[in-house]
Legacy VTK file of the C-alpha trace (Angstrom):
# vtk DataFile Version 3.0
C-alpha trace
ASCII
DATASET POLYDATA
POINTS 355 float
94.438 127.090 108.204
91.838 127.140 111.038
90.613 123.645 111.456
89.004 123.030 114.940
91.819 123.440 117.547
90.066 121.365 120.021
89.544 118.369 117.663
91.591 115.218 117.878
92.667 114.049 114.608
93.908 110.364 114.021
97.388 111.612 112.911
100.217 113.689 114.473
100.625 117.305 113.556
103.637 116.759 111.228
101.910 114.219 109.128
98.793 116.267 109.072
100.600 119.386 108.008
102.567 117.513 105.356
99.452 115.903 103.876
97.640 119.232 103.595
100.574 120.828 102.009
101.185 117.921 99.703
97.485 118.043 98.436
97.754 121.799 97.846
100.954 121.259 95.983
99.268 118.707 93.704
96.396 120.946 93.179
98.801 123.637 91.863
100.328 121.320 89.670
97.319 119.268 88.353
94.374 121.607 88.843
91.198 121.228 90.650
89.217 120.060 87.712
91.629 116.954 87.164
91.377 116.107 90.919
87.717 116.430 91.254
87.218 114.426 87.942
89.183 111.203 89.061
87.223 107.999 89.672
87.864 105.756 92.545
89.174 102.367 91.581
87.355 99.554 93.761
87.288 95.867 93.001
83.547 95.609 92.300
84.017 98.096 89.412
86.803 96.010 87.719
86.215 93.052 85.352
89.634 91.603 84.626
90.240 89.143 81.624
93.161 87.639 83.820
93.042 86.554 87.674
96.788 86.459 88.084
100.085 87.633 86.608
100.984 84.063 85.234
101.883 85.001 81.703
103.559 87.733 79.685
100.288 88.350 78.270
98.565 88.994 81.510
101.439 91.359 82.529
100.828 93.422 79.353
97.126 93.357 80.053
97.480 94.773 83.549
100.155 97.340 82.358
97.620 98.517 79.663
94.640 98.562 82.392
96.639 100.703 84.595
97.997 103.103 81.894
94.479 103.423 80.612
93.184 104.321 84.160
95.906 106.922 84.872
95.823 108.345 81.325
99.256 107.531 79.940
100.229 105.863 76.761
100.921 102.213 77.307
103.139 102.187 74.176
106.010 104.212 76.091
106.078 101.277 78.721
108.211 98.152 78.588
109.058 95.628 81.375
111.507 93.066 82.455
110.804 90.236 84.730
113.556 89.693 87.463
114.388 86.000 87.909
116.767 84.584 90.527
119.808 84.708 88.104
118.755 86.587 85.214
116.077 88.840 83.572
113.669 87.886 81.192
112.712 90.946 79.094
109.198 91.378 77.498
110.338 90.143 74.009
111.863 87.069 75.705
115.386 87.837 75.362
117.655 87.249 78.504
120.447 89.160 80.112
122.674 88.731 83.313
121.344 89.838 86.529
121.482 93.458 87.171
121.439 95.584 90.360
118.038 95.726 91.798
118.945 99.181 92.977
116.001 101.533 93.950
115.147 102.932 90.565
111.497 102.645 89.636
112.190 102.562 85.852
115.011 102.815 83.430
114.858 104.339 79.859
115.920 101.549 77.455
117.409 101.683 73.985
113.953 102.226 72.527
113.665 105.169 74.799
110.789 103.499 76.618
110.194 103.614 80.210
111.200 100.178 81.439
109.680 98.848 84.698
111.075 95.736 86.572
108.635 93.033 87.933
109.941 90.393 90.332
109.219 86.782 89.437
108.877 85.860 93.019
105.941 88.405 93.328
103.951 87.092 90.271
101.871 84.789 92.388
100.935 87.734 94.793
98.445 89.564 92.637
98.070 92.458 94.976
101.707 93.173 95.584
102.486 92.882 91.822
99.495 95.213 90.887
100.345 97.801 93.445
104.276 97.908 92.579
103.300 98.318 88.983
100.670 101.062 89.789
103.286 102.610 91.912
105.969 102.706 89.310
103.552 103.838 86.574
102.182 106.626 88.808
105.584 107.987 89.167
106.344 107.650 85.406
103.024 109.652 84.673
104.155 112.373 86.882
107.902 112.192 85.731
106.994 112.141 82.093
104.796 115.118 82.491
107.244 117.242 84.245
105.453 117.301 87.599
107.994 115.118 89.357
111.835 115.506 88.687
112.852 112.767 91.092
111.378 109.872 93.101
109.737 110.414 96.559
107.913 107.653 98.178
105.472 109.845 100.286
104.418 112.028 97.287
104.104 108.968 94.918
101.811 107.288 97.412
99.764 110.651 97.889
99.686 111.001 93.977
98.255 107.411 93.793
95.387 108.355 96.073
94.716 111.437 94.025
94.665 109.144 90.802
92.143 106.841 92.362
94.186 104.143 94.044
93.190 105.255 97.679
90.906 102.293 98.427
93.325 99.758 96.800
96.600 100.914 98.645
94.872 101.981 102.059
96.673 99.487 103.910
93.638 97.144 104.385
91.160 94.726 102.796
88.909 95.797 99.996
85.755 93.737 99.976
83.929 92.411 96.896
80.343 92.032 96.328
80.831 88.713 94.543
80.503 85.869 96.863
81.171 82.119 96.484
79.683 80.062 99.213
81.079 81.051 102.608
84.169 82.818 100.811
84.238 85.796 98.829
86.478 87.009 95.841
88.145 90.270 95.594
91.452 92.081 96.494
92.966 91.909 99.833
95.736 94.562 99.791
98.761 94.372 102.199
100.441 97.510 103.483
102.401 98.977 100.625
104.437 102.169 100.482
105.265 104.963 102.928
101.653 105.872 104.184
99.864 104.225 106.932
96.110 103.659 107.659
95.826 106.909 109.658
97.327 108.991 106.984
95.150 107.284 104.277
92.003 107.978 106.298
92.795 111.587 106.554
93.817 112.098 102.876
90.772 110.337 101.650
88.755 112.524 104.075
90.136 115.746 102.734
89.576 114.530 99.323
85.917 113.604 100.125
85.257 116.983 101.529
87.272 118.833 98.755
85.208 117.136 95.982
81.901 117.879 98.019
80.899 114.116 97.885
77.737 113.322 99.633
77.477 109.547 99.416
79.739 107.767 102.229
78.593 104.401 101.333
81.471 104.255 98.861
83.896 104.300 101.684
82.410 101.166 103.343
85.032 99.391 100.947
87.866 100.520 103.230
89.224 98.200 105.811
87.774 98.828 109.304
90.517 100.754 110.905
91.074 102.930 107.837
87.377 103.521 107.624
87.393 104.567 111.347
90.039 107.081 110.705
88.328 108.394 107.602
84.927 108.954 109.585
86.956 110.357 112.668
88.804 112.893 110.066
85.745 113.784 107.946
83.423 114.613 110.886
85.928 116.978 112.431
86.801 118.636 109.003
83.122 119.056 108.273
82.614 120.956 111.756
84.776 123.840 110.336
84.269 124.751 106.765
85.501 128.294 107.200
89.231 127.919 106.121
90.575 124.225 105.317
93.894 124.622 103.640
93.178 122.235 100.934
90.296 124.281 99.777
92.293 127.499 99.433
93.536 127.462 95.856
95.819 130.463 96.344
97.797 128.730 99.012
98.956 126.188 96.647
101.307 128.450 94.804
102.996 129.464 97.996
104.066 125.750 98.895
107.632 124.772 97.609
108.964 121.602 96.574
111.108 121.260 99.734
107.807 121.681 101.850
106.401 118.464 100.785
109.279 116.445 99.239
110.431 114.693 102.531
111.803 111.434 103.775
111.696 109.980 107.328
114.440 107.679 108.493
113.829 105.387 111.492
116.028 103.545 114.144
115.616 99.702 114.257
113.432 100.145 117.290
111.082 102.285 115.382
111.941 105.617 116.710
112.289 108.442 114.323
116.002 109.303 113.266
116.123 111.899 110.540
113.566 114.007 108.714
115.007 115.203 105.351
113.570 117.784 102.871
114.478 117.583 99.044
114.378 119.761 96.163
115.476 118.387 92.648
116.480 115.229 94.414
118.998 116.899 96.636
118.761 117.910 100.338
117.077 121.300 100.785
116.172 123.208 103.793
116.270 121.970 107.384
117.479 118.395 108.279
116.522 117.214 111.703
117.947 114.525 113.719
116.744 112.604 116.826
118.434 110.373 119.287
117.080 106.810 119.696
115.452 108.059 122.909
113.240 110.521 121.017
115.383 113.698 122.046
116.332 116.099 119.494
119.974 115.504 118.359
120.523 118.573 116.057
119.448 120.577 113.151
121.072 121.878 110.111
120.132 123.833 106.791
121.027 122.375 103.474
121.277 124.247 100.377
121.623 122.378 96.901
122.480 119.186 98.495
125.392 120.666 100.856
125.409 121.619 104.443
124.696 125.338 104.644
124.191 126.398 108.182
124.369 124.449 111.553
121.710 125.300 113.806
122.069 123.148 116.757
123.630 119.961 118.308
122.635 118.039 121.515
123.493 114.892 123.319
120.999 112.190 124.148
120.154 113.891 127.460
119.354 117.098 125.649
122.449 119.065 126.722
124.020 121.360 124.057
127.288 120.227 122.425
129.712 121.961 120.328
128.085 122.190 116.895
130.559 124.182 114.703
130.588 127.515 113.246
129.055 126.841 109.807
126.911 129.684 108.653
125.656 130.359 105.091
128.198 127.907 103.564
131.307 128.829 105.556
132.841 127.402 108.834
133.035 124.082 110.675
130.553 121.354 111.207
130.897 118.905 114.013
129.721 115.261 113.306
128.933 112.791 116.204
128.534 109.151 116.288
125.482 107.433 117.912
127.323 107.020 121.274
128.181 110.753 121.440
131.822 110.542 120.390
133.035 112.997 117.935
133.581 111.381 114.518
134.917 114.277 112.372
134.973 117.940 111.905
133.990 119.084 108.478
135.065 122.334 107.042
133.302 124.354 104.245
134.163 127.384 102.177
131.442 129.031 100.013
129.345 125.999 100.169
132.181 123.481 99.181
133.377 120.943 101.748
137.095 121.189 102.138
139.161 118.104 102.943
141.444 119.011 105.822
LINES 1 356
355 0 1 2 3 4 5 6 7 8 9 10 11 12 13 14 15 16 17 18 19 20 21 22 23 24 25 26 27 28 29 30 31 32 33 34 35 36 37 38 39 40 41 42 43 44 45 46 47 48 49 50 51 52 53 54 55 56 57 58 59 60 61 62 63 64 65 66 67 68 69 70 71 72 73 74 75 76 77 78 79 80 81 82 83 84 85 86 87 88 89 90 91 92 93 94 95 96 97 98 99 100 101 102 103 104 105 106 107 108 109 110 111 112 113 114 115 116 117 118 119 120 121 122 123 124 125 126 127 128 129 130 131 132 133 134 135 136 137 138 139 140 141 142 143 144 145 146 147 148 149 150 151 152 153 154 155 156 157 158 159 160 161 162 163 164 165 166 167 168 169 170 171 172 173 174 175 176 177 178 179 180 181 182 183 184 185 186 187 188 189 190 191 192 193 194 195 196 197 198 199 200 201 202 203 204 205 206 207 208 209 210 211 212 213 214 215 216 217 218 219 220 221 222 223 224 225 226 227 228 229 230 231 232 233 234 235 236 237 238 239 240 241 242 243 244 245 246 247 248 249 250 251 252 253 254 255 256 257 258 259 260 261 262 263 264 265 266 267 268 269 270 271 272 273 274 275 276 277 278 279 280 281 282 283 284 285 286 287 288 289 290 291 292 293 294 295 296 297 298 299 300 301 302 303 304 305 306 307 308 309 310 311 312 313 314 315 316 317 318 319 320 321 322 323 324 325 326 327 328 329 330 331 332 333 334 335 336 337 338 339 340 341 342 343 344 345 346 347 348 349 350 351 352 353 354
């Protein structure tokens, strides 16, 4: 990739690289024809029969709407409404409260994909709609074999590719329907794992990739996201010679662990861990940071197990004992946040041995 090296993009190098690789990964999985043919979903193009999720009929209506939009069969989708003390199923039956957990869907006895909708969110149209779209996007990619496990970043990027970019771009989407001094439309609050800067850059890359000429559509974006979009598209179009997302042959070289990542943060907002995944398990380099931003350590994972320890540092940046773990054999020193030694793990042939 050789975008203008002197340009200043609205996102950091890590997020920029992740976005570009993720779009290439999707290009390889979905094909350029599919990506270029997707229509953007904006409020003024939508005429709903219901204004709120205030009935089971309305919920089913919006499930059908999203399923039709992302091209999956709505007959394979079921839902439950999570109340305070119990769950109301779509057919009206009840059961005891279940663990909310982190699953985006379950496979029920009828072998349907069953999503959960919180009763407390039903009066919040935007949040309910986006949670539904988020779950159904994952089901689309999971049922077609594109995803084998859930990852928030990739689901959000997939939503943008499918056309939800304007709706979930962490801002307000304005409607052209005005009523006196107020206006009707969707005001979407932040949802998911991608911030305004990232949305602006993703949409700019897609705009360039699809060779779109009319920028007026992007005036639907909230002002900050629009600013980041314009900043990105101007810089991208300064150098058309070698943009990663435009090189189709690059897509096949990007592995799952390159794009299926997760970031964890301290309570003060500082980055704690960057994890990479493959088939739902840790894979590749995992990087740890101290609360002051200094590198804590790095280790390589293979098939979900610590494989090689690369480094260990205290909060001042001085090296500390890391252990001997290399290619599945040796010791691994684990430290607490205050720098004290918690334990020493031992591995033999990539299996942790309790000692």
